[in-house]
Every structure is written in structure tokens, then in C-alpha cells.
Jmol script that loads the backbone (N, CA, C; Angstrom):
load data "model"
ATOM      1  N   UNK A   1       0.848  -1.163   0.000  1.00  0.00           N
ATOM      2  CA  UNK A   1       0.000   0.000   0.000  1.00  0.00           C
ATOM      3  C   UNK A   1       0.895   1.226   0.000  1.00  0.00           C
ATOM      4  N   UNK A   2       0.512   2.184  -0.831  1.00  0.00           N
ATOM      5  CA  UNK A   2       1.255   3.432  -0.958  1.00  0.00           C
ATOM      6  C   UNK A   2       0.445   4.515  -0.246  1.00  0.00           C
ATOM      7  N   UNK A   3       1.113   5.295   0.589  1.00  0.00           N
ATOM      8  CA  UNK A   3       0.426   6.333   1.361  1.00  0.00           C
ATOM      9  C   UNK A   3       1.005   7.691   0.982  1.00  0.00           C
ATOM     10  N   UNK A   4       0.122   8.594   0.553  1.00  0.00           N
ATOM     11  CA  UNK A   4       0.497   9.965   0.239  1.00  0.00           C
ATOM     12  C   UNK A   4      -0.361  10.893   1.077  1.00  0.00           C
ATOM     13  N   UNK A   5       0.157  12.073   1.353  1.00  0.00           N
ATOM     14  CA  UNK A   5      -0.625  13.052   2.101  1.00  0.00           C
ATOM     15  C   UNK A   5      -0.681  14.336   1.288  1.00  0.00           C
ATOM     16  N   UNK A   6      -1.887  14.890   1.188  1.00  0.00           N
ATOM     17  CA  UNK A   6      -2.116  16.135   0.463  1.00  0.00           C
ATOM     18  C   UNK A   6      -2.915  17.050   1.382  1.00  0.00           C
ATOM     19  N   UNK A   7      -2.220  17.946   2.080  1.00  0.00           N
ATOM     20  CA  UNK A   7      -2.817  18.852   3.062  1.00  0.00           C
ATOM     21  C   UNK A   7      -3.598  18.075   4.123  1.00  0.00           C
ATOM     22  N   UNK A   8      -4.938  18.130   4.069  1.00  0.00           N
ATOM     23  CA  UNK A   8      -5.757  17.476   5.094  1.00  0.00           C
ATOM     24  C   UNK A   8      -6.310  16.127   4.629  1.00  0.00           C
ATOM     25  N   UNK A   9      -5.699  15.549   3.605  1.00  0.00           N
ATOM     26  CA  UNK A   9      -6.189  14.300   3.022  1.00  0.00           C
ATOM     27  C   UNK A   9      -5.062  13.268   2.937  1.00  0.00           C
ATOM     28  N   UNK A  10      -5.376  12.043   3.327  1.00  0.00           N
ATOM     29  CA  UNK A  10      -4.460  10.925   3.137  1.00  0.00           C
ATOM     30  C   UNK A  10      -4.980  10.076   1.993  1.00  0.00           C
ATOM     31  N   UNK A  11      -4.104   9.756   1.056  1.00  0.00           N
ATOM     32  CA  UNK A  11      -4.462   8.930  -0.099  1.00  0.00           C
ATOM     33  C   UNK A  11      -3.741   7.597   0.045  1.00  0.00           C
ATOM     34  N   UNK A  12      -4.528   6.529   0.114  1.00  0.00           N
ATOM     35  CA  UNK A  12      -3.974   5.184   0.249  1.00  0.00           C
ATOM     36  C   UNK A  12      -4.239   4.450  -1.059  1.00  0.00           C
ATOM     37  N   UNK A  13      -3.172   4.012  -1.699  1.00  0.00           N
ATOM     38  CA  UNK A  13      -3.292   3.312  -2.974  1.00  0.00           C
ATOM     39  C   UNK A  13      -2.981   1.845  -2.760  1.00  0.00           C
ATOM     40  N   UNK A  14      -3.922   1.014  -3.172  1.00  0.00           N
ATOM     41  CA  UNK A  14      -3.728  -0.432  -3.074  1.00  0.00           C
ATOM     42  C   UNK A  14      -2.786  -0.867  -4.177  1.00  0.00           C
ATOM     43  N   UNK A  15      -1.820  -1.670  -3.817  1.00  0.00           N
ATOM     44  CA  UNK A  15      -0.922  -2.219  -4.829  1.00  0.00           C
ATOM     45  C   UNK A  15      -1.318  -3.661  -5.122  1.00  0.00           C
ATOM     46  N   UNK A  16      -0.856  -4.586  -4.311  1.00  0.00           N
ATOM     47  CA  UNK A  16      -1.109  -5.993  -4.606  1.00  0.00           C
ATOM     48  C   UNK A  16      -1.891  -6.713  -3.525  1.00  0.00           C
ATOM     49  N   UNK A  17      -2.107  -6.076  -2.404  1.00  0.00           N
ATOM     50  CA  UNK A  17      -2.813  -6.739  -1.303  1.00  0.00           C
ATOM     51  C   UNK A  17      -4.269  -6.997  -1.675  1.00  0.00           C
ATOM     52  N   UNK A  18      -4.842  -7.990  -1.044  1.00  0.00           N
ATOM     53  CA  UNK A  18      -6.272  -8.211  -1.214  1.00  0.00           C
ATOM     54  C   UNK A  18      -7.006  -7.090  -0.500  1.00  0.00           C
ATOM     55  N   UNK A  19      -8.277  -6.939  -0.798  1.00  0.00           N
ATOM     56  CA  UNK A  19      -9.064  -5.900  -0.153  1.00  0.00           C
ATOM     57  C   UNK A  19      -9.118  -6.137   1.353  1.00  0.00           C
ATOM     58  N   UNK A  20      -9.302  -7.385   1.762  1.00  0.00           N
ATOM     59  CA  UNK A  20      -9.343  -7.690   3.201  1.00  0.00           C
ATOM     60  C   UNK A  20      -8.035  -7.309   3.874  1.00  0.00           C
ATOM     61  N   UNK A  21      -6.911  -7.612   3.248  1.00  0.00           N
ATOM     62  CA  UNK A  21      -5.609  -7.262   3.816  1.00  0.00           C
ATOM     63  C   UNK A  21      -5.429  -5.746   3.861  1.00  0.00           C
ATOM     64  N   UNK A  22      -5.889  -5.054   2.836  1.00  0.00           N
ATOM     65  CA  UNK A  22      -5.790  -3.596   2.801  1.00  0.00           C
ATOM     66  C   UNK A  22      -6.598  -2.974   3.942  1.00  0.00           C
ATOM     67  N   UNK A  23      -7.839  -3.423   4.111  1.00  0.00           N
ATOM     68  CA  UNK A  23      -8.689  -2.913   5.194  1.00  0.00           C
ATOM     69  C   UNK A  23      -8.024  -3.197   6.540  1.00  0.00           C
ATOM     70  N   UNK A  24      -7.499  -4.376   6.718  1.00  0.00           N
ATOM     71  CA  UNK A  24      -6.827  -4.749   7.958  1.00  0.00           C
ATOM     72  C   UNK A  24      -5.627  -3.837   8.227  1.00  0.00           C
ATOM     73  N   UNK A  25      -4.836  -3.554   7.202  1.00  0.00           N
ATOM     74  CA  UNK A  25      -3.677  -2.674   7.359  1.00  0.00           C
ATOM     75  C   UNK A  25      -4.096  -1.247   7.713  1.00  0.00           C
ATOM     76  N   UNK A  26      -5.157  -0.773   7.080  1.00  0.00           N
ATOM     77  CA  UNK A  26      -5.644   0.577   7.393  1.00  0.00           C
ATOM     78  C   UNK A  26      -6.145   0.632   8.827  1.00  0.00           C
ATOM     79  N   UNK A  27      -6.924  -0.377   9.235  1.00  0.00           N
ATOM     80  CA  UNK A  27      -7.442  -0.399  10.609  1.00  0.00           C
ATOM     81  C   UNK A  27      -6.317  -0.484  11.635  1.00  0.00           C
ATOM     82  N   UNK A  28      -5.278  -1.247  11.315  1.00  0.00           N
ATOM     83  CA  UNK A  28      -4.150  -1.411  12.227  1.00  0.00           C
ATOM     84  C   UNK A  28      -3.438  -0.077  12.467  1.00  0.00           C
ATOM     85  N   UNK A  29      -3.293   0.717  11.424  1.00  0.00           N
ATOM     86  CA  UNK A  29      -2.597   2.007  11.519  1.00  0.00           C
ATOM     87  C   UNK A  29      -3.561   3.186  11.525  1.00  0.00           C
ATOM     88  N   UNK A  30      -4.811   2.933  11.880  1.00  0.00           N
ATOM     89  CA  UNK A  30      -5.844   3.968  11.788  1.00  0.00           C
ATOM     90  C   UNK A  30      -5.505   5.226  12.586  1.00  0.00           C
ATOM     91  N   UNK A  31      -4.823   5.077  13.687  1.00  0.00           N
ATOM     92  CA  UNK A  31      -4.473   6.240  14.513  1.00  0.00           C
ATOM     93  C   UNK A  31      -3.682   7.286  13.724  1.00  0.00           C
ATOM     94  N   UNK A  32      -2.965   6.874  12.681  1.00  0.00           N
ATOM     95  CA  UNK A  32      -2.198   7.828  11.880  1.00  0.00           C
ATOM     96  C   UNK A  32      -3.050   8.509  10.800  1.00  0.00           C
ATOM     97  N   UNK A  33      -4.241   7.982  10.531  1.00  0.00           N
ATOM     98  CA  UNK A  33      -5.104   8.530   9.476  1.00  0.00           C
ATOM     99  C   UNK A  33      -6.345   9.232  10.015  1.00  0.00           C
ATOM    100  N   UNK A  34      -6.673   9.030  11.283  1.00  0.00           N
ATOM    101  CA  UNK A  34      -7.976   9.431  11.786  1.00  0.00           C
ATOM    102  C   UNK A  34      -8.244  10.930  11.730  1.00  0.00           C
ATOM    103  N   UNK A  35      -7.220  11.751  11.690  1.00  0.00           N
ATOM    104  CA  UNK A  35      -7.418  13.195  11.639  1.00  0.00           C
ATOM    105  C   UNK A  35      -7.436  13.762  10.220  1.00  0.00           C
ATOM    106  N   UNK A  36      -7.427  12.902   9.233  1.00  0.00           N
ATOM    107  CA  UNK A  36      -7.387  13.308   7.827  1.00  0.00           C
ATOM    108  C   UNK A  36      -8.571  12.707   7.079  1.00  0.00           C
ATOM    109  N   UNK A  37      -8.968  13.372   6.010  1.00  0.00           N
ATOM    110  CA  UNK A  37      -9.915  12.750   5.091  1.00  0.00           C
ATOM    111  C   UNK A  37      -9.173  11.590   4.434  1.00  0.00           C
ATOM    112  N   UNK A  38      -9.892  10.523   4.107  1.00  0.00           N
ATOM    113  CA  UNK A  38      -9.248   9.348   3.502  1.00  0.00           C
ATOM    114  C   UNK A  38      -9.779   9.095   2.099  1.00  0.00           C
ATOM    115  N   UNK A  39      -8.861   8.912   1.177  1.00  0.00           N
ATOM    116  CA  UNK A  39      -9.185   8.451  -0.174  1.00  0.00           C
ATOM    117  C   UNK A  39      -8.460   7.128  -0.353  1.00  0.00           C
ATOM    118  N   UNK A  40      -9.209   6.090  -0.705  1.00  0.00           N
ATOM    119  CA  UNK A  40      -8.612   4.777  -0.959  1.00  0.00           C
ATOM    120  C   UNK A  40      -8.752   4.481  -2.446  1.00  0.00           C
ATOM    121  N   UNK A  41      -7.609   4.362  -3.114  1.00  0.00           N
ATOM    122  CA  UNK A  41      -7.594   4.061  -4.554  1.00  0.00           C
ATOM    123  C   UNK A  41      -7.404   2.560  -4.743  1.00  0.00           C
ATOM    124  N   UNK A  42      -8.391   1.952  -5.386  1.00  0.00           N
ATOM    125  CA  UNK A  42      -8.318   0.513  -5.665  1.00  0.00           C
ATOM    126  C   UNK A  42      -7.896   0.337  -7.119  1.00  0.00           C
ATOM    127  N   UNK A  43      -6.631   0.581  -7.385  1.00  0.00           N
ATOM    128  CA  UNK A  43      -6.157   0.597  -8.766  1.00  0.00           C
ATOM    129  C   UNK A  43      -5.646  -0.738  -9.278  1.00  0.00           C
ATOM    130  N   UNK A  44      -5.317  -1.657  -8.381  1.00  0.00           N
ATOM    131  CA  UNK A  44      -4.735  -2.914  -8.860  1.00  0.00           C
ATOM    132  C   UNK A  44      -5.778  -3.996  -9.132  1.00  0.00           C
ATOM    133  N   UNK A  45      -7.025  -3.744  -8.797  1.00  0.00           N
ATOM    134  CA  UNK A  45      -8.062  -4.745  -9.039  1.00  0.00           C
ATOM    135  C   UNK A  45      -8.589  -4.639 -10.471  1.00  0.00           C
ATOM    136  N   UNK A  46      -8.808  -5.798 -11.102  1.00  0.00           N
ATOM    137  CA  UNK A  46      -9.378  -5.803 -12.452  1.00  0.00           C
ATOM    138  C   UNK A  46     -10.818  -5.324 -12.442  1.00  0.00           C
ATOM    139  N   UNK A  47     -11.546  -5.702 -11.394  1.00  0.00           N
ATOM    140  CA  UNK A  47     -12.927  -5.277 -11.227  1.00  0.00           C
ATOM    141  C   UNK A  47     -13.205  -5.168  -9.733  1.00  0.00           C
ATOM    142  N   UNK A  48     -13.882  -4.112  -9.343  1.00  0.00           N
ATOM    143  CA  UNK A  48     -14.227  -3.922  -7.942  1.00  0.00           C
ATOM    144  C   UNK A  48     -15.663  -4.370  -7.741  1.00  0.00           C
ATOM    145  N   UNK A  49     -15.829  -5.373  -6.902  1.00  0.00           N
ATOM    146  CA  UNK A  49     -17.143  -5.952  -6.664  1.00  0.00           C
ATOM    147  C   UNK A  49     -17.787  -5.350  -5.422  1.00  0.00           C
ATOM    148  N   UNK A  50     -19.070  -5.553  -5.290  1.00  0.00           N
ATOM    149  CA  UNK A  50     -19.802  -5.079  -4.129  1.00  0.00           C
ATOM    150  C   UNK A  50     -19.190  -5.618  -2.843  1.00  0.00           C
ATOM    151  N   UNK A  51     -18.785  -6.883  -2.834  1.00  0.00           N
ATOM    152  CA  UNK A  51     -18.180  -7.490  -1.650  1.00  0.00           C
ATOM    153  C   UNK A  51     -16.901  -6.757  -1.243  1.00  0.00           C
ATOM    154  N   UNK A  52     -16.141  -6.295  -2.236  1.00  0.00           N
ATOM    155  CA  UNK A  52     -14.908  -5.559  -1.954  1.00  0.00           C
ATOM    156  C   UNK A  52     -15.221  -4.248  -1.231  1.00  0.00           C
ATOM    157  N   UNK A  53     -16.207  -3.534  -1.719  1.00  0.00           N
ATOM    158  CA  UNK A  53     -16.577  -2.243  -1.136  1.00  0.00           C
ATOM    159  C   UNK A  53     -17.151  -2.427   0.263  1.00  0.00           C
ATOM    160  N   UNK A  54     -17.934  -3.470   0.460  1.00  0.00           N
ATOM    161  CA  UNK A  54     -18.546  -3.719   1.768  1.00  0.00           C
ATOM    162  C   UNK A  54     -17.475  -3.952   2.844  1.00  0.00           C
ATOM    163  N   UNK A  55     -16.310  -4.451   2.462  1.00  0.00           N
ATOM    164  CA  UNK A  55     -15.211  -4.631   3.414  1.00  0.00           C
ATOM    165  C   UNK A  55     -14.828  -3.309   4.084  1.00  0.00           C
ATOM    166  N   UNK A  56     -15.039  -2.190   3.390  1.00  0.00           N
ATOM    167  CA  UNK A  56     -14.671  -0.872   3.911  1.00  0.00           C
ATOM    168  C   UNK A  56     -15.786  -0.214   4.717  1.00  0.00           C
ATOM    169  N   UNK A  57     -16.956  -0.821   4.774  1.00  0.00           N
ATOM    170  CA  UNK A  57     -18.129  -0.170   5.358  1.00  0.00           C
ATOM    171  C   UNK A  57     -17.924   0.243   6.817  1.00  0.00           C
ATOM    172  N   UNK A  58     -17.429  -0.641   7.644  1.00  0.00           N
ATOM    173  CA  UNK A  58     -17.228  -0.307   9.060  1.00  0.00           C
ATOM    174  C   UNK A  58     -16.208   0.822   9.209  1.00  0.00           C
ATOM    175  N   UNK A  59     -15.119   0.730   8.472  1.00  0.00           N
ATOM    176  CA  UNK A  59     -14.087   1.758   8.500  1.00  0.00           C
ATOM    177  C   UNK A  59     -14.659   3.108   8.048  1.00  0.00           C
ATOM    178  N   UNK A  60     -15.461   3.095   7.003  1.00  0.00           N
ATOM    179  CA  UNK A  60     -16.081   4.319   6.494  1.00  0.00           C
ATOM    180  C   UNK A  60     -17.018   4.937   7.527  1.00  0.00           C
ATOM    181  N   UNK A  61     -17.865   4.117   8.129  1.00  0.00           N
ATOM    182  CA  UNK A  61     -18.816   4.620   9.132  1.00  0.00           C
ATOM    183  C   UNK A  61     -18.090   5.245  10.315  1.00  0.00           C
ATOM    184  N   UNK A  62     -17.048   4.593  10.805  1.00  0.00           N
ATOM    185  CA  UNK A  62     -16.277   5.123  11.924  1.00  0.00           C
ATOM    186  C   UNK A  62     -15.597   6.440  11.561  1.00  0.00           C
ATOM    187  N   UNK A  63     -15.051   6.499  10.369  1.00  0.00           N
ATOM    188  CA  UNK A  63     -14.338   7.695   9.929  1.00  0.00           C
ATOM    189  C   UNK A  63     -15.311   8.866   9.761  1.00  0.00           C
ATOM    190  N   UNK A  64     -16.453   8.596   9.187  1.00  0.00           N
ATOM    191  CA  UNK A  64     -17.455   9.644   8.985  1.00  0.00           C
ATOM    192  C   UNK A  64     -18.047  10.098  10.321  1.00  0.00           C
ATOM    193  N   UNK A  65     -18.125   9.210  11.295  1.00  0.00           N
ATOM    194  CA  UNK A  65     -18.611   9.584  12.624  1.00  0.00           C
ATOM    195  C   UNK A  65     -17.656  10.571  13.288  1.00  0.00           C
ATOM    196  N   UNK A  66     -16.383  10.522  12.900  1.00  0.00           N
ATOM    197  CA  UNK A  66     -15.380  11.462  13.414  1.00  0.00           C
ATOM    198  C   UNK A  66     -15.317  12.744  12.581  1.00  0.00           C
ATOM    199  N   UNK A  67     -16.339  12.963  11.751  1.00  0.00           N
ATOM    200  CA  UNK A  67     -16.450  14.191  10.945  1.00  0.00           C
ATOM    201  C   UNK A  67     -15.349  14.312   9.893  1.00  0.00           C
ATOM    202  N   UNK A  68     -14.960  13.184   9.327  1.00  0.00           N
ATOM    203  CA  UNK A  68     -13.989  13.163   8.233  1.00  0.00           C
ATOM    204  C   UNK A  68     -14.580  12.380   7.069  1.00  0.00           C
ATOM    205  N   UNK A  69     -14.153  12.704   5.872  1.00  0.00           N
ATOM    206  CA  UNK A  69     -14.672  12.071   4.664  1.00  0.00           C
ATOM    207  C   UNK A  69     -13.870  10.819   4.329  1.00  0.00           C
ATOM    208  N   UNK A  70     -14.577   9.789   3.865  1.00  0.00           N
ATOM    209  CA  UNK A  70     -13.968   8.538   3.411  1.00  0.00           C
ATOM    210  C   UNK A  70     -14.500   8.260   2.013  1.00  0.00           C
ATOM    211  N   UNK A  71     -13.603   8.135   1.029  1.00  0.00           N
ATOM    212  CA  UNK A  71     -14.009   7.923  -0.357  1.00  0.00           C
ATOM    213  C   UNK A  71     -13.167   6.808  -0.966  1.00  0.00           C
ATOM    214  N   UNK A  72     -13.819   5.931  -1.716  1.00  0.00           N
ATOM    215  CA  UNK A  72     -13.124   4.896  -2.490  1.00  0.00           C
ATOM    216  C   UNK A  72     -13.121   5.349  -3.942  1.00  0.00           C
ATOM    217  N   UNK A  73     -11.962   5.224  -4.596  1.00  0.00           N
ATOM    218  CA  UNK A  73     -11.836   5.609  -6.001  1.00  0.00           C
ATOM    219  C   UNK A  73     -11.499   4.376  -6.823  1.00  0.00           C
ATOM    220  N   UNK A  74     -12.333   4.122  -7.828  1.00  0.00           N
ATOM    221  CA  UNK A  74     -12.052   3.058  -8.791  1.00  0.00           C
ATOM    222  C   UNK A  74     -12.891   3.283 -10.030  1.00  0.00           C
ATOM    223  N   UNK A  75     -12.237   3.220 -11.164  1.00  0.00           N
ATOM    224  CA  UNK A  75     -12.968   3.331 -12.427  1.00  0.00           C
ATOM    225  C   UNK A  75     -13.507   1.968 -12.871  1.00  0.00           C
ATOM    226  N   UNK A  76     -13.204   0.936 -12.098  1.00  0.00           N
ATOM    227  CA  UNK A  76     -13.604  -0.430 -12.445  1.00  0.00           C
ATOM    228  C   UNK A  76     -14.753  -0.924 -11.585  1.00  0.00           C
ATOM    229  N   UNK A  77     -15.645  -0.012 -11.216  1.00  0.00           N
ATOM    230  CA  UNK A  77     -16.732  -0.351 -10.315  1.00  0.00           C
ATOM    231  C   UNK A  77     -18.066  -0.045 -10.991  1.00  0.00           C
ATOM    232  N   UNK A  78     -19.055  -0.864 -10.684  1.00  0.00           N
ATOM    233  CA  UNK A  78     -20.410  -0.602 -11.151  1.00  0.00           C
ATOM    234  C   UNK A  78     -21.085   0.260 -10.091  1.00  0.00           C
ATOM    235  N   UNK A  79     -21.172   1.555 -10.328  1.00  0.00           N
ATOM    236  CA  UNK A  79     -21.691   2.492  -9.335  1.00  0.00           C
ATOM    237  C   UNK A  79     -23.140   2.212  -8.965  1.00  0.00           C
ATOM    238  N   UNK A  80     -23.889   1.575  -9.852  1.00  0.00           N
ATOM    239  CA  UNK A  80     -25.288   1.247  -9.575  1.00  0.00           C
ATOM    240  C   UNK A  80     -25.421   0.220  -8.453  1.00  0.00           C
ATOM    241  N   UNK A  81     -24.397  -0.619  -8.275  1.00  0.00           N
ATOM    242  CA  UNK A  81     -24.417  -1.672  -7.252  1.00  0.00           C
ATOM    243  C   UNK A  81     -24.018  -1.183  -5.866  1.00  0.00           C
ATOM    244  N   UNK A  82     -23.373  -0.033  -5.778  1.00  0.00           N
ATOM    245  CA  UNK A  82     -22.772   0.408  -4.528  1.00  0.00           C
ATOM    246  C   UNK A  82     -23.814   0.916  -3.530  1.00  0.00           C
ATOM    247  N   UNK A  83     -23.628   0.570  -2.251  1.00  0.00           N
ATOM    248  CA  UNK A  83     -24.561   1.036  -1.215  1.00  0.00           C
ATOM    249  C   UNK A  83     -24.404   2.539  -0.994  1.00  0.00           C
ATOM    250  N   UNK A  84     -25.481   3.180  -0.582  1.00  0.00           N
ATOM    251  CA  UNK A  84     -25.448   4.619  -0.339  1.00  0.00           C
ATOM    252  C   UNK A  84     -24.622   4.987   0.885  1.00  0.00           C
ATOM    253  N   UNK A  85     -24.365   4.036   1.769  1.00  0.00           N
ATOM    254  CA  UNK A  85     -23.648   4.300   3.013  1.00  0.00           C
ATOM    255  C   UNK A  85     -22.157   4.576   2.811  1.00  0.00           C
ATOM    256  N   UNK A  86     -21.660   4.348   1.610  1.00  0.00           N
ATOM    257  CA  UNK A  86     -20.233   4.536   1.359  1.00  0.00           C
ATOM    258  C   UNK A  86     -20.050   5.260   0.030  1.00  0.00           C
ATOM    259  N   UNK A  87     -19.098   6.189   0.003  1.00  0.00           N
ATOM    260  CA  UNK A  87     -18.853   6.976  -1.197  1.00  0.00           C
ATOM    261  C   UNK A  87     -17.869   6.236  -2.099  1.00  0.00           C
ATOM    262  N   UNK A  88     -18.307   5.983  -3.337  1.00  0.00           N
ATOM    263  CA  UNK A  88     -17.446   5.352  -4.333  1.00  0.00           C
ATOM    264  C   UNK A  88     -17.544   6.188  -5.595  1.00  0.00           C
ATOM    265  N   UNK A  89     -16.402   6.627  -6.111  1.00  0.00           N
ATOM    266  CA  UNK A  89     -16.365   7.473  -7.299  1.00  0.00           C
ATOM    267  C   UNK A  89     -15.313   6.939  -8.265  1.00  0.00           C
ATOM    268  N   UNK A  90     -15.438   7.283  -9.558  1.00  0.00           N
ATOM    269  CA  UNK A  90     -14.490   6.750 -10.534  1.00  0.00           C
ATOM    270  C   UNK A  90     -13.182   7.531 -10.688  1.00  0.00           C
ATOM    271  N   UNK A  91     -13.110   8.784 -10.198  1.00  0.00           N
ATOM    272  CA  UNK A  91     -11.897   9.587 -10.417  1.00  0.00           C
ATOM    273  C   UNK A  91     -11.447  10.284  -9.136  1.00  0.00           C
ATOM    274  N   UNK A  92     -10.175  10.646  -9.107  1.00  0.00           N
ATOM    275  CA  UNK A  92      -9.626  11.384  -7.974  1.00  0.00           C
ATOM    276  C   UNK A  92     -10.265  12.766  -7.865  1.00  0.00           C
ATOM    277  N   UNK A  93     -10.526  13.408  -8.993  1.00  0.00           N
ATOM    278  CA  UNK A  93     -11.142  14.735  -8.943  1.00  0.00           C
ATOM    279  C   UNK A  93     -12.503  14.668  -8.258  1.00  0.00           C
ATOM    280  N   UNK A  94     -13.275  13.629  -8.546  1.00  0.00           N
ATOM    281  CA  UNK A  94     -14.567  13.474  -7.888  1.00  0.00           C
ATOM    282  C   UNK A  94     -14.398  13.225  -6.388  1.00  0.00           C
ATOM    283  N   UNK A  95     -13.354  12.509  -6.000  1.00  0.00           N
ATOM    284  CA  UNK A  95     -13.091  12.280  -4.577  1.00  0.00           C
ATOM    285  C   UNK A  95     -12.812  13.607  -3.879  1.00  0.00           C
ATOM    286  N   UNK A  96     -11.989  14.451  -4.493  1.00  0.00           N
ATOM    287  CA  UNK A  96     -11.710  15.769  -3.912  1.00  0.00           C
ATOM    288  C   UNK A  96     -12.968  16.632  -3.872  1.00  0.00           C
ATOM    289  N   UNK A  97     -13.808  16.512  -4.884  1.00  0.00           N
ATOM    290  CA  UNK A  97     -15.072  17.258  -4.901  1.00  0.00           C
ATOM    291  C   UNK A  97     -15.971  16.824  -3.736  1.00  0.00           C
ATOM    292  N   UNK A  98     -16.035  15.524  -3.473  1.00  0.00           N
ATOM    293  CA  UNK A  98     -16.837  15.000  -2.360  1.00  0.00           C
ATOM    294  C   UNK A  98     -16.310  15.545  -1.037  1.00  0.00           C
ATOM    295  N   UNK A  99     -14.998  15.538  -0.876  1.00  0.00           N
ATOM    296  CA  UNK A  99     -14.397  16.065   0.360  1.00  0.00           C
ATOM    297  C   UNK A  99     -14.778  17.527   0.539  1.00  0.00           C
ATOM    298  N   UNK A 100     -14.654  18.301  -0.519  1.00  0.00           N
ATOM    299  CA  UNK A 100     -14.991  19.723  -0.444  1.00  0.00           C
ATOM    300  C   UNK A 100     -16.470  19.928  -0.110  1.00  0.00           C
ATOM    301  N   UNK A 101     -17.336  19.158  -0.754  1.00  0.00           N
ATOM    302  CA  UNK A 101     -18.775  19.264  -0.501  1.00  0.00           C
ATOM    303  C   UNK A 101     -19.111  18.908   0.954  1.00  0.00           C
ATOM    304  N   UNK A 102     -18.540  17.823   1.443  1.00  0.00           N
ATOM    305  CA  UNK A 102     -18.830  17.400   2.813  1.00  0.00           C
ATOM    306  C   UNK A 102     -18.248  18.380   3.834  1.00  0.00           C
ATOM    307  N   UNK A 103     -17.112  18.986   3.527  1.00  0.00           N
ATOM    308  CA  UNK A 103     -16.574  20.031   4.414  1.00  0.00           C
ATOM    309  C   UNK A 103     -17.539  21.199   4.512  1.00  0.00           C
ATOM    310  N   UNK A 104     -18.100  21.610   3.385  1.00  0.00           N
ATOM    311  CA  UNK A 104     -19.061  22.708   3.381  1.00  0.00           C
ATOM    312  C   UNK A 104     -20.302  22.330   4.191  1.00  0.00           C
ATOM    313  N   UNK A 105     -20.798  21.100   4.005  1.00  0.00           N
ATOM    314  CA  UNK A 105     -21.965  20.636   4.767  1.00  0.00           C
ATOM    315  C   UNK A 105     -21.683  20.633   6.266  1.00  0.00           C
ATOM    316  N   UNK A 106     -20.478  20.179   6.653  1.00  0.00           N
ATOM    317  CA  UNK A 106     -20.130  20.171   8.074  1.00  0.00           C
ATOM    318  C   UNK A 106     -20.058  21.601   8.624  1.00  0.00           C
ATOM    319  N   UNK A 107     -19.487  22.519   7.830  1.00  0.00           N
ATOM    320  CA  UNK A 107     -19.407  23.925   8.257  1.00  0.00           C
ATOM    321  C   UNK A 107     -20.800  24.536   8.447  1.00  0.00           C
ATOM    322  N   UNK A 108     -21.756  24.084   7.629  1.00  0.00           N
ATOM    323  CA  UNK A 108     -23.127  24.610   7.719  1.00  0.00           C
ATOM    324  C   UNK A 108     -23.948  23.873   8.771  1.00  0.00           C
ATOM    325  N   UNK A 109     -23.386  22.824   9.358  1.00  0.00           N
ATOM    326  CA  UNK A 109     -24.073  22.093  10.423  1.00  0.00           C
ATOM    327  C   UNK A 109     -24.989  20.984   9.973  1.00  0.00           C
ATOM    328  N   UNK A 110     -24.809  20.485   8.748  1.00  0.00           N
ATOM    329  CA  UNK A 110     -25.641  19.381   8.256  1.00  0.00           C
ATOM    330  C   UNK A 110     -25.085  18.046   8.680  1.00  0.00           C
TER     331      UNK A 110
END
end "model"
wireframe off; spacefill off
backbone 0.3
color backbone group
């Protein structure tokens, strides 16, 4: 897993680990990410399935409860299948847009 930081956002890029291993690694080191918005790029998977995204659900809920944004980025996902409880977008620009939108909503008290 590759970890980059861009101001108030941490970007975690999956390389070769399975989704379960990636989630486990993020949870293990969560204390280092909890104060940042999180973008998880699933770039090494040929196709991102609903089961893969559901692995992140608990992590996403916890992160959002702490008033931070959690977004999964993959262009290999069927967006129609994804649950509303987790943000999944096809591009990095859309992930940054979601972070900006949610920051504005938090500032307005939504």
C-alpha cells in the first residue's frame, strides 16, 4: 500500500494486497489517518465488486462519525451496485469534490 498526504487528506493506494488485507492494514494504523480525510484508490483490481466495497463499510462509518470524509476511487466499479452508506467514485477529482462538498456541509451544520 502506498500512502500519500495532500494537506488534510491521506491517499492510500492499493498495490497488490487483497481488499481484506488492505482494510486490515488501514485499521491497524488507523491512529495515523484518523485526523485526515481518507481516499482509498483501488487501482490494482481488475474489477471492484460489491463485496470488496462492503469490506470498507465499518471503517467508512467510523471515519465519517469522526467528521472526516472517506471515499473509495475506482474506475472499475459498477456504481449502480454500490450502497449509499459509502462513497465510491471513478476519479480522484470526484473524490476531492466530495471532500470539499462534505466540508461545506459540516461547516453549515448538516
